[in-house]
N, C-alpha and C positions, 0 to 999 in steps of 0.2 A: 475264835481265831483259827486260821488255817494251820494244818499240820506242818511240821518241819519238812517232811518229804514233799508235800505239795508246794510249799514255798521254794524249795530247792529247784524242783523241776520247772516252776514258773520262771525263776531267776535265770536258768540256762536255756530257756525256750525249748524244752524237750518234754513232749507228752507221750512218747512211745514207751513201750515196755523196756525196762532196764534188765538186760541179760549180759552175760560175759561177752557175747558176740557184738553187743551194741556199745560196749565200753569205749571203743575208739570214737564213736559218734558223741558219746557223752563228754569225753575229754576235750574234743574239738569245740563243742558247744560251751563247755565250761570256760575254756580259754578265750573264746570270743566274747563271752558275756561278763566275765569277772576278771578285772585286771590284776596283775601282780603290781603292788604299789606299797610304798612305805610312808604315806603322808601322816599317819597317826604317830609314827615314831618320830618324824621330823618335828611335828607340832607338839610332841610330848603330851599327847592325849592318851588316856587309859584305853586299853583294848582287852576285854575279858575273853579268856580262852575256853570257857565252858561252852557246852553245846548251845545253851540259851544265849550266851554272849555273842557267839559267832553268828547265830541266827539273826540277832538284832542288827549286828554290824553289816553283815554281807547280804543277807536275804531280805531284810526289811529296809535298811538305810541304803542299800545298793552300793556299798563301798567294796573295795577289793581287799588285798592283804598280802602278807609274805607267807613263807612256806608253812610256819607253824599255825597259821590261820587257815590258809587255803586247803592244805592237805588234811588238817584236822576236820574241817567242815566236810570235805569229801569222804573222809573215813566214816563219819557219823551217818552220812547218807547211804554209803555202800553197806554199812552194818544194818541199817533199817531195811535195805533191800534183800537181806539174807546172805550177803557175801561173808566169807571167812576172812576177815581183815585184821591187821595189827599195825599200829603205828611204830615206826622205827626211827632212831636218830642216825644221822650220817655225818661224815666230815667232808666238806667241800674242798676241792683242789683249787687253790688260788692260782689262776693262770698268770697273772702279772708277777707275782712273787715266785712262781714256779715251785711252790711248796704247799703243803697242806695248811688249811686255814688255821690261824692262831686262835680263833674262837672255839676250836674243838668241835665236838659232835653236836652242832647246833642246826643242822638241816633236818627237817622232818619229812619223811616219806612214808609210803604205805606198802606193806607186804600183803599180797592177796594169794590165797590158796584155792585152787580150782581143779577138781578131779585128780588130785594127787600131785599136781604141778604147782610151782610157786612163781609169782610174778611181782615185779615192782610196778606200782601205779603212782605217778607223780604229776600233780597239777600245780605245783608250787615252786618250780625251778626256773622262774623268770622267763627269759627268752629261750631257754634250753629245754623246754618241756617236750617229752617224747610223743605225746598225743596217742599213745597206745600202751597197753600192758606189756612189760618187758620180761620175758621168761628168764629165770635164773639158770636155765640150761645153756644160755649163751647165744641163742638164735638172734641174728640181726633183724631188727624191725625197721622198716622204711616207712616214714610218714611224711606229711607235708612239711614238717620241720627238719627233716634230715634222716640220718641213720643212727640207730641206738642199739647197744648191746650191754649185757651184764657179763662180766668176766670174773672167774675165780681169782682171788688175791690172798695175800697172807691173812689167815684167820677169818676170811670173809669174802666179800665181793667188791667189784668196782663197776660203776656205770661209766661207759665210754660212749662218745658221741662224735658225729660229723654233721654239723649243721649245714643245711642246704644253702649253697651260695656263699658260705663263710669258711668252711673247713675243708682242706684237702686231705688231711690225715686224721686218724683217730686221736682224740684227746680225752683225758680223764675228767669226769664230772664230779663224782664223789665216791667214797668208800663206805661200806657198812657191813655189819654182821647181823645174823638173825637173832643174836642174843641182845642186841641193842633195843629191846622193846620198851616202849613208853607206856606205862600202865596207869598213870593218873595225871590230872591237870597240873599238879604241882611241878612235875618234871617239865612240862611245856612252859610253865611260868619261869622256871629257872633258865631255860633257853632264851625266852623272851627278854629276860633281864640282861643276859650277856649281849644279845644282838642290839639292844637299845643303848648299852653303856660302854661296851668294850671298844678300846681305841682302834682295834683292827677290824671292827665290823664295818662293811661298806654301806650298811643300810641306815646308819645314824648320822651320815655326813650331809647328804643332799637328796632332794626328792628324785625318785626314779619310778617310772611307770612303764610297763609293757603290756601289750594286749594283742592277741591273735586277731587276724581278719580272715575272710574267706580265702584269700590268696597270698597272705603274707603276715606281717607283724608291724605294730607301731611301737616305737621306743621314744619316750619323752623325758627330758630333763629340763631344768629352768633355762638352759642356754641352747638346747638343740632339739629338733624333732626329726626322727628317722622313720621313713616309711619303706618297708620292704614289700615289693610287689613282684611275684613270680621269681623270687630269689635274687632280685636286683634292688639295691638300696638307693634311696634318694635322701640325703641328709641336708637339713637347712638350719642355719643359725637363727635363733629367735630371741625376742626381747620379753620383758615381763608381761606385757599385755597379750602378746601372742601365746605365751605359756598358759595364761589363765584361760584364753579362748580355746586352746587345744585341750586343756583339761576337761572343758565342758563338751566340746564337739566330738572329740575322738575317744574320750574315756568316760563321759557322762558323770564327771566329778568336779568338785571345787575344793579349794583349800579349806580345811576344817576350822581354822581360826577366823 
């Protein structure tokens, strides 16, 4: 059987050498190849968070996942490539409630250290992914998805963003501290349990899929399909048959049941 590293690079269509300088390309390829999606949660199917389980789900069966799947998969790949990486838990800021998420620190992100500097690398933040490493020094990073920065906050840091075509002002994405290190799969499974069962979790209510394209993003729910092209959205109402068709044609997936 092919190695994890080979399967990963095949899945994201990237055969060039992986260095710190090529991480933006890797993150863009990852976002275009692997959708953020919660179908296994909705269908109440088991998802194993071990390296082997994520390899089977995402690299072999070509599914996507949510943050604790996507960023953990990426973490294992970066570690195999020799990067100094650590998984961190973070707390999402709920824009609709205008408050921190009631599910607690259930977002998973990656802390990367390079030549004495520290960065956040995140491929699992849905439509809000930065598409580049974000320095903890606060430098603003501009990518195809917008502007992103890490700011010091009480006892830690906050990720702030202005999405291209969507935000006029900076808004908070999530908060974290370097002490929120995830050291074993049991901690990931505890987050998974909260996301799958908590009444305030947005991911156990209805299917949601997002996927980057070369010039925008797709967002799919059972009732709507939104296509962002050059920062301009086109949203259409869809029925069940159209939803199933778009799952296959735009996300290369189908309902698991």
